[in-house]
C-alpha positions as a LaTeX table, in Angstrom:
\begin{tabular}{lrrr}
\hline
Residue & $x$ (\AA) & $y$ (\AA) & $z$ (\AA) \\
\hline
Met1 & $-2.77$ & $-13.96$ & $-6.92$ \\
Ser2 & $-0.77$ & $-17.13$ & $-6.47$ \\
Leu3 & 1.86 & $-15.97$ & $-9.01$ \\
Leu4 & 1.70 & $-12.31$ & $-7.84$ \\
Lys5 & 2.86 & $-13.45$ & $-4.36$ \\
Trp6 & 6.03 & $-14.99$ & $-6.30$ \\
Arg7 & 6.54 & $-12.12$ & $-8.04$ \\
Leu8 & 8.94 & $-10.54$ & $-5.62$ \\
Met9 & 10.70 & $-13.55$ & $-4.82$ \\
Leu10 & 11.06 & $-13.95$ & $-8.59$ \\
Thr11 & 12.19 & $-10.27$ & $-9.24$ \\
Thr12 & 14.85 & $-10.45$ & $-6.61$ \\
Leu13 & 16.44 & $-14.03$ & $-8.18$ \\
Pro14 & 18.22 & $-12.33$ & $-10.51$ \\
Ile15 & 20.27 & $-9.95$ & $-8.22$ \\
Val16 & 21.10 & $-13.52$ & $-5.91$ \\
Ala17 & 22.08 & $-15.07$ & $-9.34$ \\
Val18 & 24.74 & $-12.04$ & $-10.22$ \\
Val19 & 26.07 & $-12.21$ & $-6.64$ \\
Leu20 & 26.82 & $-15.89$ & $-6.67$ \\
Val21 & 28.13 & $-15.68$ & $-10.29$ \\
Val22 & 30.83 & $-12.56$ & $-9.42$ \\
Lys23 & 31.70 & $-14.59$ & $-6.06$ \\
Leu24 & 32.53 & $-17.80$ & $-8.36$ \\
Ala25 & 34.36 & $-16.03$ & $-10.96$ \\
Leu26 & 36.51 & $-14.37$ & $-8.30$ \\
Glu27 & 37.49 & $-17.50$ & $-6.75$ \\
Phe28 & 37.90 & $-19.42$ & $-9.95$ \\
Lys29 & 39.18 & $-17.04$ & $-12.77$ \\
Phe30 & 41.32 & $-14.67$ & $-10.45$ \\
Gly31 & 41.80 & $-17.01$ & $-7.60$ \\
Phe32 & 40.20 & $-14.98$ & $-4.67$ \\
Arg33 & 39.56 & $-16.83$ & $-1.65$ \\
Gly34 & 38.85 & $-14.02$ & 0.58 \\
Leu35 & 39.68 & $-11.68$ & 2.87 \\
Val36 & 37.68 & $-12.50$ & 6.23 \\
Ala37 & 36.25 & $-15.57$ & 7.04 \\
Phe38 & 32.20 & $-15.75$ & 7.16 \\
Ser39 & 32.36 & $-16.24$ & 10.84 \\
Asp40 & 33.79 & $-12.61$ & 11.29 \\
Val41 & 31.26 & $-11.17$ & 9.87 \\
Gly42 & 28.27 & $-12.18$ & 12.33 \\
Val43 & 27.86 & $-8.87$ & 13.80 \\
Ile44 & 26.88 & $-6.87$ & 10.34 \\
Leu45 & 24.51 & $-9.68$ & 9.96 \\
Thr46 & 23.01 & $-9.44$ & 12.98 \\
Ala47 & 22.74 & $-5.28$ & 12.78 \\
Cys48 & 21.02 & $-5.91$ & 9.36 \\
Val49 & 18.53 & $-8.49$ & 10.64 \\
Phe50 & 17.69 & $-6.07$ & 13.90 \\
Leu51 & 17.22 & $-2.92$ & 11.62 \\
Ile52 & 15.01 & $-5.13$ & 9.13 \\
Gly53 & 12.76 & $-6.25$ & 12.15 \\
Phe54 & 12.41 & $-2.61$ & 13.29 \\
Leu55 & 11.34 & $-1.11$ & 9.67 \\
Leu56 & 9.06 & $-4.27$ & 8.83 \\
Ala57 & 7.39 & $-3.91$ & 11.95 \\
Gly58 & 6.71 & 0.08 & 11.75 \\
Thr59 & 5.69 & $-0.40$ & 7.94 \\
Met60 & 3.17 & $-3.38$ & 9.04 \\
Ala61 & 1.59 & $-1.38$ & 11.62 \\
Asp62 & 0.69 & 1.35 & 8.88 \\
Tyr63 & 0.08 & $-1.60$ & 6.12 \\
Lys64 & $-2.59$ & $-3.16$ & 8.62 \\
Glu65 & $-4.52$ & 0.30 & 8.87 \\
Ser66 & $-4.59$ & 0.39 & 5.18 \\
Glu67 & $-6.22$ & $-2.67$ & 4.95 \\
Lys68 & $-8.99$ & $-1.51$ & 6.95 \\
Leu69 & $-9.34$ & 2.07 & 4.84 \\
Pro70 & $-11.10$ & 0.51 & 1.51 \\
Ala71 & $-13.91$ & $-0.72$ & 3.29 \\
Glu72 & $-14.46$ & 1.99 & 5.99 \\
Ile73 & $-14.52$ & 4.36 & 3.09 \\
Ser74 & $-17.59$ & 2.20 & 1.69 \\
Thr75 & $-19.23$ & 1.62 & 4.80 \\
Thr76 & $-19.08$ & 5.42 & 5.11 \\
Leu77 & $-20.33$ & 6.12 & 1.53 \\
Glu78 & $-23.19$ & 3.53 & 2.21 \\
Ala79 & $-24.13$ & 5.33 & 5.24 \\
Ile80 & $-24.40$ & 8.76 & 3.49 \\
Glu81 & $-26.65$ & 6.96 & 1.00 \\
Glu82 & $-29.11$ & 5.59 & 3.62 \\
Leu83 & $-29.53$ & 8.92 & 5.13 \\
Phe84 & $-29.99$ & 10.39 & 2.15 \\
Met85 & $-32.82$ & 7.56 & 1.37 \\
Leu86 & $-34.13$ & 8.15 & 5.00 \\
Ala87 & $-34.29$ & 12.11 & 4.24 \\
Ala88 & $-35.70$ & 11.65 & 0.68 \\
Thr89 & $-38.55$ & 9.03 & 2.68 \\
Asn90 & $-39.61$ & 11.65 & 5.15 \\
His91 & $-38.96$ & 14.98 & 2.94 \\
Gly92 & $-41.12$ & 14.47 & $-0.47$ \\
Gly93 & $-39.17$ & 17.58 & $-1.62$ \\
Leu94 & $-36.17$ & 15.48 & $-2.17$ \\
His95 & $-35.83$ & 13.49 & $-5.08$ \\
Leu96 & $-33.71$ & 10.17 & $-4.21$ \\
Pro97 & $-31.88$ & 8.96 & $-7.25$ \\
Glu98 & $-30.32$ & 12.30 & $-8.12$ \\
Leu99 & $-28.94$ & 11.97 & $-4.32$ \\
Arg100 & $-27.89$ & 8.25 & $-4.71$ \\
Gly101 & $-26.35$ & 9.84 & $-8.03$ \\
Ser102 & $-23.77$ & 12.17 & $-5.93$ \\
Val103 & $-22.82$ & 9.37 & $-4.06$ \\
Leu104 & $-21.87$ & 7.32 & $-7.22$ \\
Glu105 & $-19.82$ & 10.27 & $-8.77$ \\
Leu106 & $-18.35$ & 10.38 & $-5.22$ \\
Thr107 & $-17.45$ & 6.66 & $-5.08$ \\
Asp108 & $-16.07$ & 6.64 & $-8.63$ \\
Ser109 & $-14.05$ & 10.08 & $-8.02$ \\
Ile110 & $-12.27$ & 8.33 & $-4.82$ \\
Lys111 & $-11.64$ & 4.90 & $-6.98$ \\
Ala112 & $-10.33$ & 6.91 & $-10.00$ \\
Trp113 & $-8.18$ & 8.75 & $-7.24$ \\
Leu114 & $-6.50$ & 5.52 & $-5.78$ \\
Leu115 & $-5.81$ & 4.80 & $-9.32$ \\
Gln116 & $-4.18$ & 7.81 & $-10.01$ \\
Arg117 & $-6.63$ & 8.97 & $-12.71$ \\
Arg118 & $-6.99$ & 11.85 & $-10.41$ \\
Ser119 & $-5.18$ & 14.50 & $-7.95$ \\
Thr120 & $-5.83$ & 14.61 & $-4.53$ \\
Glu121 & $-7.09$ & 18.21 & $-5.25$ \\
Gln122 & $-10.01$ & 16.59 & $-7.27$ \\
Val123 & $-11.03$ & 14.36 & $-5.09$ \\
Phe124 & $-11.07$ & 16.79 & $-1.83$ \\
Gly125 & $-13.24$ & 19.17 & $-4.88$ \\
Ala126 & $-15.33$ & 15.87 & $-5.09$ \\
Leu127 & $-15.68$ & 15.93 & $-1.21$ \\
Ser128 & $-17.03$ & 19.83 & $-1.22$ \\
Val129 & $-19.29$ & 19.06 & $-3.58$ \\
Met130 & $-21.01$ & 16.22 & $-1.17$ \\
Gly131 & $-20.86$ & 18.77 & 1.37 \\
Arg132 & $-22.90$ & 21.35 & $-0.80$ \\
Val133 & $-25.36$ & 18.27 & $-1.53$ \\
Ile134 & $-25.75$ & 17.59 & 2.08 \\
Arg135 & $-26.48$ & 21.36 & 2.92 \\
Gln136 & $-28.87$ & 21.19 & 0.48 \\
Leu137 & $-30.79$ & 18.44 & 2.45 \\
Glu138 & $-30.97$ & 21.11 & 5.53 \\
Lys139 & $-32.36$ & 23.36 & 3.06 \\
Glu140 & $-35.23$ & 21.53 & 1.98 \\
Gly141 & $-36.10$ & 20.77 & 5.69 \\
Ala142 & $-34.08$ & 17.51 & 6.28 \\
Gly143 & $-31.61$ & 19.15 & 9.09 \\
Pro144 & $-31.47$ & 16.19 & 11.24 \\
Phe145 & $-30.32$ & 14.02 & 8.34 \\
Ala146 & $-28.12$ & 16.53 & 7.07 \\
Ser147 & $-26.35$ & 16.68 & 10.29 \\
Arg148 & $-25.79$ & 12.95 & 10.64 \\
Ala149 & $-24.34$ & 13.03 & 7.01 \\
Ile150 & $-22.06$ & 15.92 & 7.54 \\
His151 & $-20.51$ & 13.59 & 10.00 \\
Gln152 & $-20.02$ & 10.81 & 7.76 \\
Leu153 & $-18.76$ & 13.36 & 5.12 \\
Leu154 & $-16.24$ & 14.41 & 7.85 \\
Ala155 & $-14.79$ & 10.81 & 8.30 \\
Leu156 & $-14.82$ & 10.36 & 4.98 \\
Arg157 & $-12.24$ & 13.31 & 4.40 \\
Lys158 & $-9.96$ & 11.94 & 7.54 \\
His159 & $-10.09$ & 8.52 & 5.43 \\
Val160 & $-8.67$ & 10.14 & 2.43 \\
Ala161 & $-6.36$ & 12.43 & 4.09 \\
Arg162 & $-4.84$ & 9.40 & 5.99 \\
Ile163 & $-4.40$ & 7.50 & 2.56 \\
Asp164 & $-2.90$ & 10.46 & 1.04 \\
Val165 & $-0.37$ & 10.79 & 3.84 \\
Ile166 & 0.76 & 6.87 & 3.46 \\
Val167 & 1.06 & 7.46 & 0.06 \\
Arg168 & 3.15 & 10.47 & 0.00 \\
Thr169 & 5.53 & 9.82 & 2.89 \\
Asp170 & 7.96 & 7.11 & 3.70 \\
Phe171 & 8.54 & 5.30 & 7.31 \\
Leu172 & 11.96 & 7.03 & 8.45 \\
Pro173 & 13.60 & 7.64 & 5.39 \\
Pro174 & 17.23 & 8.16 & 7.66 \\
Ala175 & 16.31 & 4.70 & 8.52 \\
Tyr176 & 15.76 & 3.27 & 5.17 \\
Ala177 & 19.13 & 4.98 & 4.24 \\
Leu178 & 20.83 & 2.96 & 6.90 \\
Leu179 & 19.59 & $-0.68$ & 5.94 \\
Glu180 & 20.57 & 0.14 & 2.47 \\
Val181 & 23.89 & 0.84 & 3.71 \\
Leu182 & 23.76 & $-2.42$ & 5.70 \\
Val183 & 22.73 & $-4.84$ & 2.99 \\
Leu184 & 24.91 & $-3.21$ & 0.43 \\
Met185 & 27.67 & $-4.12$ & 3.26 \\
Val186 & 26.45 & $-7.67$ & 3.41 \\
Val187 & 26.55 & $-8.33$ & $-0.22$ \\
Thr188 & 29.99 & $-7.33$ & $-0.18$ \\
Leu189 & 31.14 & $-9.08$ & 2.64 \\
Met190 & 29.31 & $-11.85$ & 1.14 \\
Leu191 & 31.83 & $-11.59$ & $-1.80$ \\
Leu192 & 34.97 & $-11.06$ & 0.36 \\
Ser193 & 34.47 & $-13.89$ & 2.69 \\
Ser194 & 35.78 & $-17.09$ & 2.92 \\
Phe195 & 34.52 & $-20.25$ & 3.52 \\
Gly196 & 35.26 & $-23.79$ & 5.02 \\
Ser197 & 33.75 & $-25.58$ & 1.94 \\
Arg198 & 32.53 & $-25.04$ & $-1.57$ \\
Val199 & 29.04 & $-26.32$ & $-1.04$ \\
Val200 & 29.11 & $-23.96$ & 2.19 \\
Glu201 & 29.78 & $-21.45$ & $-0.06$ \\
Val202 & 27.20 & $-21.90$ & $-2.81$ \\
Leu203 & 24.76 & $-22.15$ & 0.07 \\
Ile204 & 25.25 & $-19.50$ & 2.43 \\
Val205 & 26.01 & $-16.69$ & $-0.25$ \\
Pro206 & 22.62 & $-16.86$ & $-2.31$ \\
Leu207 & 20.80 & $-17.40$ & 0.95 \\
Val208 & 22.13 & $-14.41$ & 2.99 \\
Thr209 & 21.88 & $-12.14$ & $-0.13$ \\
Leu210 & 18.52 & $-13.63$ & $-0.93$ \\
Val211 & 16.92 & $-12.59$ & 2.72 \\
Asn212 & 18.41 & $-9.16$ & 2.99 \\
Val213 & 17.79 & $-7.87$ & $-1.00$ \\
Tyr214 & 14.38 & $-9.38$ & $-0.35$ \\
Met215 & 13.30 & $-8.07$ & 2.75 \\
Leu216 & 14.63 & $-4.15$ & 1.87 \\
Arg217 & 12.54 & $-4.48$ & $-1.33$ \\
Leu218 & 9.79 & $-6.13$ & 0.44 \\
Ile219 & 9.54 & $-3.33$ & 3.52 \\
Arg220 & 10.09 & $-0.59$ & 0.75 \\
Asp221 & 6.96 & $-2.39$ & $-1.32$ \\
Val222 & 4.52 & $-2.39$ & 2.06 \\
Asp223 & 5.25 & 0.94 & 2.88 \\
Asn224 & 3.48 & 2.55 & $-0.06$ \\
Pro225 & 0.23 & $-0.23$ & 0.22 \\
Phe226 & $-1.86$ & 2.24 & $-2.40$ \\
Asp227 & 0.63 & 1.54 & $-5.19$ \\
Tyr228 & $-1.89$ & 1.35 & $-8.38$ \\
Leu229 & $-1.55$ & 2.27 & $-11.75$ \\
Glu230 & $-4.24$ & 3.76 & $-13.87$ \\
Asp231 & $-5.52$ & 0.72 & $-15.40$ \\
Gly232 & $-6.13$ & $-0.88$ & $-12.02$ \\
Ser233 & $-2.99$ & $-3.11$ & $-12.16$ \\
Val234 & $-0.76$ & $-2.79$ & $-9.18$ \\
His235 & 2.47 & $-1.58$ & $-9.47$ \\
Gly236 & 4.19 & $-3.34$ & $-6.24$ \\
Met237 & 3.70 & $-6.53$ & $-4.82$ \\
Ala238 & 1.87 & $-6.07$ & $-1.69$ \\
Glu239 & $-1.09$ & $-3.36$ & $-2.51$ \\
Val240 & $-4.28$ & $-3.56$ & $-0.28$ \\
Glu241 & $-7.47$ & $-5.00$ & $-2.21$ \\
Leu242 & $-9.80$ & $-2.28$ & $-3.34$ \\
Phe243 & $-12.87$ & $-4.80$ & $-3.73$ \\
Pro244 & $-14.95$ & $-3.29$ & $-0.70$ \\
Leu245 & $-15.26$ & $-0.38$ & $-2.77$ \\
Asp246 & $-16.00$ & $-2.13$ & $-6.02$ \\
Glu247 & $-18.78$ & $-4.09$ & $-4.44$ \\
Tyr248 & $-20.31$ & $-0.87$ & $-2.93$ \\
Arg249 & $-20.35$ & 0.53 & $-6.34$ \\
Ala250 & $-22.02$ & $-2.28$ & $-7.69$ \\
Arg251 & $-24.76$ & $-2.47$ & $-5.15$ \\
Leu252 & $-25.14$ & 1.37 & $-5.56$ \\
Ala253 & $-25.66$ & 0.97 & $-9.06$ \\
Val254 & $-27.98$ & $-1.72$ & $-8.76$ \\
Arg255 & $-30.29$ & 0.34 & $-6.80$ \\
Leu256 & $-30.29$ & 3.11 & $-9.00$ \\
Gln257 & $-31.26$ & 0.99 & $-11.90$ \\
Glu258 & $-34.12$ & $-0.41$ & $-9.98$ \\
Glu259 & $-35.52$ & 3.21 & $-9.02$ \\
\hline
\end{tabular}
C-alpha cells in the first residue's frame, strides 16, 4: 500500500524529466533563452490552479460517497441474510442454508461485477433472482419478513445503480477539456519562459510541470474509484477498498459451513 501511493508520482516523473530535458536542450543546444519572462505567465498559472481546485472538489465529493458504497452494500446484504434467518426460525417450511446460499450467490455476483467479470445486466439479473427468493418467503407465509427484505433489496439496487453511474460517467467533460488545454499551455510556457538564474530555472520548470500534470492525472483517477481489473488488481491509484464486501462474504461462508 505504501508503494501504491507513490505510483502516480513515479509515473509522472518521466514526463517532468522530458520537459526539463527539452528546456535545457533548447537553451544549451539552440541558444534559446525564452520569449516571455516567467513573471508574465502568472495569470495562466492562477487559472490552472483555480480549475484544478474546482474539479478536485467535485470529484472528491463523488469519491467520498464511493468510499461508503462497499460497506453499505455489505451491510444491506447482511440485513437480508438476517431477515432470512428470522423468517426460517418462525416458519419451519423455509430452509435457511438455501436462503443463505442465495445471498452468497448475490454477493459473489456483485463482487464479480465490480471486478468487471460480469456485465451490469448480469448483476441486475442476480438482483432479480433475489427478488424471486424474497417473493417465495411471502408464499410460505413469511410476508412481514418478505416486506422488510424487499426494502433492503431496493436499497441494494440503488447502491449498484449509483456505482454504475459513477463508473460510466465523467465529472463535467467540458471542464476536463479546458483543464487539459491549460496544463498544455502551462508546460509550453515553461519551455518558452526566461528565468533570472539557472538554478531558478532548473527548480521552477520541473516543479510547475509536476504539480499540474500530477493533479490532472490524479483528478482523472479519482473520477473512477472502481477501476478494478478482473484479477482484483487496480488499474489506477485511487480505488476505493472492497474489503467490507470480502469480509462479509467470509462471515457468510463460515455460517454456511456451520449449518
